[in-house]
N, C-alpha and C positions, 0 to 999 in steps of 0.2 A: 380521234379521227372522226370527221363529219363531212366526208366528201360525197359529192353527188355524181352519179354516172348517168349520162344521157345517150339514148340511141334513137335512130330513126330507121325503121325497117323499110324494105322495098315497097311495102304496101302503104307507106306514109303513116304508119302507126308510131307515135312518139312515146317512148318509154323512158321513165326516169327512176333510177334506183339510188338509194342512199347506202353507201358502203358500210358494212357492219364494223363496229369498233372491235379492237383486239380484246378488250376486257369482256365484252359480251360474248365473243367467240370462245374465250377461255372458259367462261361459266357454262356455255353450252357443251363444250368438249368435256368438262368435268362431270356434268350430269350424265353424258353418254358413257364416259368411262366407268362411272358407278354401275350403270346397267350392265356393261360388258363384264366387269369384275364380279358382279353378283351372279351372272350366268356362269362365269368360270368357277366361282366358289361352289355352286351347285354341281357342276361337272366334276370337280375334284372330289367332293363328298361322295358322289355316286361311284367314282372310280375306286375310292377306298372301300366303299361298302361292297363292291363286287369282289375286291381283293381280300376282304376280311379285315385288313389293317394296313398300315403303311409298310410294315415288314412283309405282309403277304403280297402286296403289290410289287415291292422290290424283288422278292423271291421269285415272283412270276416272271419278272423281266430278266432274271439271271439265266440266260441261255447261252449256249455255245461257249461255256467256260468263262463268261464275263464275271468280273469281280463285283462286290457289293457297291463299291464306289462308281464303277461304270454303270451299274444298274440305276443308281441314284441320279447320275447325270442324264441317263437315257430318260428317266421319269421326268426330270425337269425340262428336258427338250420336248417331250411329248406334251407337257402342259403349255410350254411356250408356243408350240405349233398350234395347239388347240386355241390358245388366246389369239394368235395371229389370224387364223382362219375365221374364228368367231367374230373378231373385230371387223375383218374385211366384209363378211357376210352381213353383219349388223348395219354398218355404215352404208355399204353398197345397196342392199335391198331397201333400207329405209329411205335413202336419198332418191332411189328410183321410184318406189311406189308412193312415197309421200311428197313427190315433186320437189326434190331438192332440200328436204328437211329430214331431221332425225327427231327423236323425242326431245333431246336437249335443245336443238335449234328451234323447234316449235315452241318450247317453253320460253325461250329468249327472244322470239319474234324475228328470227333470221332464216335465210335459206340460201341455197347455192343456185346460181344461174350461169349460163354461158356468157362469155365476154361480149357477144353480139346481142345480148338482151333476151335471147330465147331460152326456153326451159331446158333443163339438164337432160341430155340424151344418154342412152346406154354406154356409148363410147366414153363420154365425159365422166360418167360414174365409175367406169372400170379404171380409167387412167388415173384419176385423182386419188382413188383409194388404193391402187397398186403402189403409189408413192407414199402412202401413209406410214409405212414402216421406216422409210428413209427420213421422213419428216420428224420422227421421234429421236433421231440422232442429235445430241446437244449442239453441234456446230450449226445445224440447219434451223435451230430455234430463232436465229437472228434474221432469217430470210423474211418473215412477215413484218418485222420491225423496219427493215430496209426497203421492202417493196413499196411501190407507190400506192398501191391499193390494198395493202395488207395481205397479199397472196402468199401462201406457202408454196413450196416447190411443186407439189402435186397440182395446185391451182394453175401455176404458170404453164406446166406441161400440158395440162388438160384444157387450158383456155377457159377457166371458170373464175367466178367471183362469189364471195359471200356477201350478201346484201341484207338490209333491213326489210322485213316484210310489212310494209306500211299499208295495211288495208284500212286503217281507221279514216283515211282521207276520202274514201268513196262517198258519193252523194247517196241519198236514200233511193233515188231512182236507179242508180247504177247497181246498188246492192240488190234491189228487187229484180232488176232485169238479169243480173248475173246468175241468179238462182232459178231463173225460169227455164223449164225444160222445153225442148223443141216440140214435144208432143202437145204442149199447151198452145202453140202458135196457131192463129187464124190465118196468117199470111206467112209464106215461106220464101226464103231467098237463098240462092246458091252462091258459091264462092265467086264466080265470075261477076254476078250482079253486085255483090258487096264491094268489089274492087272498083266499081264505077264511082264510088263516093270517097271522099277524103276524111281525114280525122276531124277537120273543121266541121264537116257536115254532121258527123255523129256527135260532136261536142254541142252543136246547135240543137240537135234533136234532144239531147239530154237536158239542156237548159230549158227548152220549151216544155218538156214533160215535167220538169221540176217546178216551173213557175206558172203554168197555164191556169192553174186553179185560182189564182189571184185575179184573173180577168173576169169580166161579166160574160154571160153565156154567149151573147152575139159575137163579141170580139174574140172570144176563145174559139168558137167554131170557125170563124173566118181565118184565124191564124192556123189552126190545125188543117183546114181544107187547103189553104194556099200552100203550105209547106208540103203536105202530102202529095198534092198534084204535081209540084215541081220535081220532087224526088221520084215519083212514079214515072215521070217522063224520062228522067235520066237513067232509071233502071230498066226501062223498056217494058214496064208492066202496066196493067190497067189501074187507073186511079181508083181509090176506094170511095164508097159512098160516104156522105157526110157523117153518118152515125158511126162509121168504122174507122175514121181518120186516126183517132188516138190509138186504137188497136194496131193499125198499120205502122205507126211510128214506134210503138212499143216493141212489136215483133221485129222490126228492122234493127232497132238498137240491140235487142236481145240476141239476134242472129250474129251481129258483129262482135258482141262481147264473147259469145261462144267460140267464134272463129279465133279471136285473140287468145282465149283461154287454151285452145289447142296448140297455138303457136308459141306462146310465151311461157316463161317459167312461173 
């Protein structure tokens, strides 16, 4: 599977994702299962230590005249319940706080996003993981194979996709601007101002910042001043002085990237 999914948000942000392959998803799932089972192993050992032994645990569960067999089944049910709750909490909390990723997904370079291209929200996390138990039923293993985008049942109900986390394609300028804090900005722009520009404008800014160092000083300053003046007029702000034109463009691009980061997965 090497499908590409494209979105265009209402703010004219174009987003392209490559759908994660089933093999990659299986490896990520296997890594996550090892973590869950390791946690369950520790839980079981602690349970036995508290009970003194397996017999001690079973004896402790034999209440209200229950037989030893019933106590054993009760113990297995307790472990299964702990596994289910632990699995739900692990996947749910990981995907929420790691922005659509778990340890396994991060190792494999994939993550979960909503079908409209935006980042996974609490409702999406809850629904897709609530269906995880059903997705373990053998008949439902065929669903990702038959689904157009490799979605399991939980993904279909929650409206989510598992995609490749292709961060390697970012330019050096985008990498630098993406990591820049708002506190470092000399110029600040609000959401309304950023909406006055299109994706093509921000793409042009990125290309200018990427290549302007190859120009001689006079042409470089003319280019930065010309672009900054036009953009400032569209934003309704005062144009920067010549020596601050590059900072103006950098802060503008960084502001837009932070806005996208808040919106997208």
